[in-house]
Structures are given as C-alpha cells and as structure tokens.
N, C-alpha and C positions, 0 to 999 in steps of 0.2 A: 329305794335302791340300797343294797348292802354291799359289803366288801366282796363277797363271792360273785357279785354281778359284774364286777369290773373286768373288762377284757384285758388280756395281757398288754402291759405298757411297753411301748417301743422306746428304748433309750439307746441311742447310738447304734441302731441296727440289731440290738438284742431284744428278744421278747421276754419280758419279766412278768411271771405269774404273780397275782395278788391273791393271798388266801388268809384264813384266820385259824392258825394252829394254836388255839387258846391254851390247851394243856401244856404244850411244849414251852410256850412263852411264859405261862404262869410258873411252871416248874423252874425256869431259868431266871425268874424275877424280872422279866422284860415286858414292855408294852408293845414292842415290835422288833423286827429284825430284817436285815437284808442279807441274803445268802448268795453271794456272787457266783459261786461254783454251780449252784442249782438254778440260778436265774429266778429267784423267788423273793418276794417281799411278804412278810407275815405281819398282820396287825390283829390285836385282840379285838373281837367284835362284841365283847361284853362291856366295853368302855362307852362312856357317853359319846354321842355322834360327833360332837365338835372335837373331842380328844382323838377319836379315830382318824378324823381328817388331818389333824395336826401330826399325828404319828405317821400316817401314810406319806404326807409331804416330807417329813424327816427322813423316812426310809428311801423315798425317791431321790432326795438330795444325796444320800449315800451312793445310790446307783449311778447318778450323774457324775459324782466325784470319782467313782471307780472307773467309769468309761472315759470321761473327758479330762480328768485332772490327775491322771496316772502319774505317780512320782511326787505329787504335792503332799501326800500323807496328811490330809486334813484331819485334825483331831475332832473329838466329839463336840467340844464347845464351838468350834468353827462350823461344823455341820449343823448343830442346833441353832446357831445364830442365823445362818443362811435359810434354814427351814422355817424358822419363825418369821423371818422377813418375807419369804415367798408366800407363806400361808396368810399373813396379814394382807399383803397386796392382793392376792387372789380373792380373799373373802370380803375385803372392804371396798373393792373397786369393780363393780359390775361392768362399767363401760370398758375398762381395760380388758377384762376377760372376753367380753363380747367382741371387741375389736380384734383381739388375737385369734379367737376361734373362727372369725368370719373367713379367714384364709382357708381353713379346712372346708368350709361350706362352699367356697367359690371354686374349688377344684373337683367337686362332685365325687367324693370318695376315692380319688386317685391318691396314691401315696408317693412321696418322692422316691425316685429310683435310687438304688444303692450303686455306687460306682467305684469306690476305692476303699482300701483298708488304711486305718490310721490308729496308732496305739493299740492295735489288737482288736479294734472294733470296726464294723462296716460304717463308712461315712456316707451320708446322703448329700444331695445337692444343697439342702438347707444349711449344712455345715459350712459351705463355702462363704456364705454371708457372714457368719460369726467369725470365721477365720480371717476374712478380709478386714473386718472391724478391729479384731485383735491385732492384726499386723499393722494397721494404720495407727493404733494407739501406741504400739511398741516403737514404731518409727518416730512418732511425735516425742516420746520419752527420750529416745536416742538423740534426736535433734536438740531437745532442751538441754541434755547433758553436754552436748558439744558446745552449745551456746554459753553455758556456764563456764566451760573450760576456757573459751575465748575470753570471757570476762575475768578469769582468774579466781573464780569462786571455788573454794575448797569444798568438794562434795564428800570428802572422807572415803577411805577405802581404795583410793586410786592415786 
C-alpha cells in the first residue's frame, strides 16, 4: 500500500484527501503539510516508509487540532510531541490497534451518523462519548479546586 491508496480520512465530519505532492513539498522544504482550506494532507512518498507514516500521523494531528482544538493554537512542538506519541503507541501496540479497530468491524461498514455542528465541523455520535469524558474531567477539576478553596490552599491567580 502507498500513500495514494489511502481513502479520504474522516476527521470531525471533514473528508481529507491524502496525496503525495513531492515537488511542491520539496520546493517548500517540507516533508508534509496539512492544507485545511483544501482538506488535503500531503506527504512525500520518496521518504522511507517509516518516516512517511510518522509524517502522515503528524499531519493528521494538525487536522485533528484544526477541527477539535479550535482556539488552542497548538504550536509545532506540541503537534510534534502528540504525533510522536500517537505514532509510537500505534506502531508498538498491535493489541491496542486491534482492539480499537474491532469497533469498526462490528458495525459492518456503517459509519456514525452526523447529527450536529460543533466548532464549524459536523459532530458524530462518537463525539458524545469524548465530550462526556471531557466534561466529567472538567467537573472533577472544578470540584478539586473548590475543595482546595475550602481548605484555604492558595491556588494562585484567584
């Protein structure tokens, strides 16, 4: 399989094409890029296969950040750190990837229905789980801060 065989990636309801515009990337001194306005990820296919995979994951993290982390303005170092972490977990843990992908196999090619808009992208039912977990974490943090306030612990900034 090569980069041009990858079907469009679905990120938050957006279909993002993956291609290998080698000359454009070489001329710009890049290994890859994410073009949000065109919904495209480009990765040089003349790189070693492992590096292509690493660059692809890096560009996917840019796409995820663009869709799900609007307003956070993740810098390149933050994106690189997340991408390296995702790449390492995906490539070093076959059981993890097998477990996560079995969900797709169990629904027999059905895709989650899209139901609402959030931050300018279409949200699927799968997002509800992630948002519920994030809300629970946020509530726990608020609860902990209130507990610290009761104890008179100075948290700074308030």
